[in-house]
N, C-alpha and C positions, 0 to 999 in steps of 0.2 A: 391572515396574516398583513399585517403592513406597509406599506411603498417601503421604506426603509429598512424592515424584518428581510423582504425582499431580492431588496439590494447587499444585504450581506449574504445572506445563503447565494444569491448569483457571483457575487466579489469570490468569496470561499468555494466554491466549484472552480471557478475558475482558474485563482489557485492551483488547486491539485489537476484541473485539467494541464496547463503550463508547467507540473512539478518537472525533477528532471525523473522523477518513479514511472511518468505515461512513457517514458524513452521502452519503455518493456515491453513488446507486442499482448495487445491483450490484458493489460494487468486493471483493474478495477480502479474505478475513477475513487470510490467510498473509500478503498483504504487506501486509497494516497492522499486524501487528505485525513484519514485517521493516523498514517505517518508521520504528516507534516503537524497531527494538533499532538501527536507526542514528542514531538521536537528531532524528530529526522526531517533534516533539507535534501542528504544528495542520498543518491544510491549507495556508494563504498563505506556508507555510514553500519549498514546494513550487514559485510562484511565481517566474515565472525563471529556473527551473533545468529541465536537460537531462533529457529522460527517458533517454538513451542514460547520462549518468554517477550515476542516482543507480541504475539499472542492478547499471553499473560493484562502486556503493557498498555494492550488500550480495551482487554476487560475491565480492567482495573479502573481506566477513565474513563467508559462509557458507563461502567457500574452494572454491569448482563452481559449474556449471552452473543458472542460475533457470529457476523452472517458465515456459513457453513461453509462459503467460497473465498475465506480472509487466512485459514493454514494452508491448504495450497497454493496460493497467492503467494504466502509470504517465506513459503518451500521456493520457490521462483524467483520470486524477489533477492533472496538471500544467493542464488543459484548465479542469478546474471553479476550481482556484484563480487565474487567470488573468481568467477569466468571470464577471463578475458574474451576468448570467442563463444560466445553461449551456444549450442545446437541447437539449429531452430526446431528440432523436433520433439525436444522438450519445452520448446515454448508455450505451451497448452498447457490449460490448466486442469485439467486432465489426467496428466503426464504425472501429477504430483500426490493426488489425494488418497 
């Protein structure tokens, strides 16, 4: 990987880490990047969406299988988008499997 590609990868990761999705505790950075790539910039854009349809969008963009932790994380993200005061006990990925 050349220096320019390394810099682009670091910038993409920084954008994901600084995204509003990372306000969700324990949210995966790789999924935040995928949501940004799919055109979602704010958490409220996920309200009312089906986690399964979001995963289908991500799979179509990646043209391959998504990691197993994506669906539980998307369920948690939609819950956070739709709930003004999320229950802290539900902010763990294993609660959404």
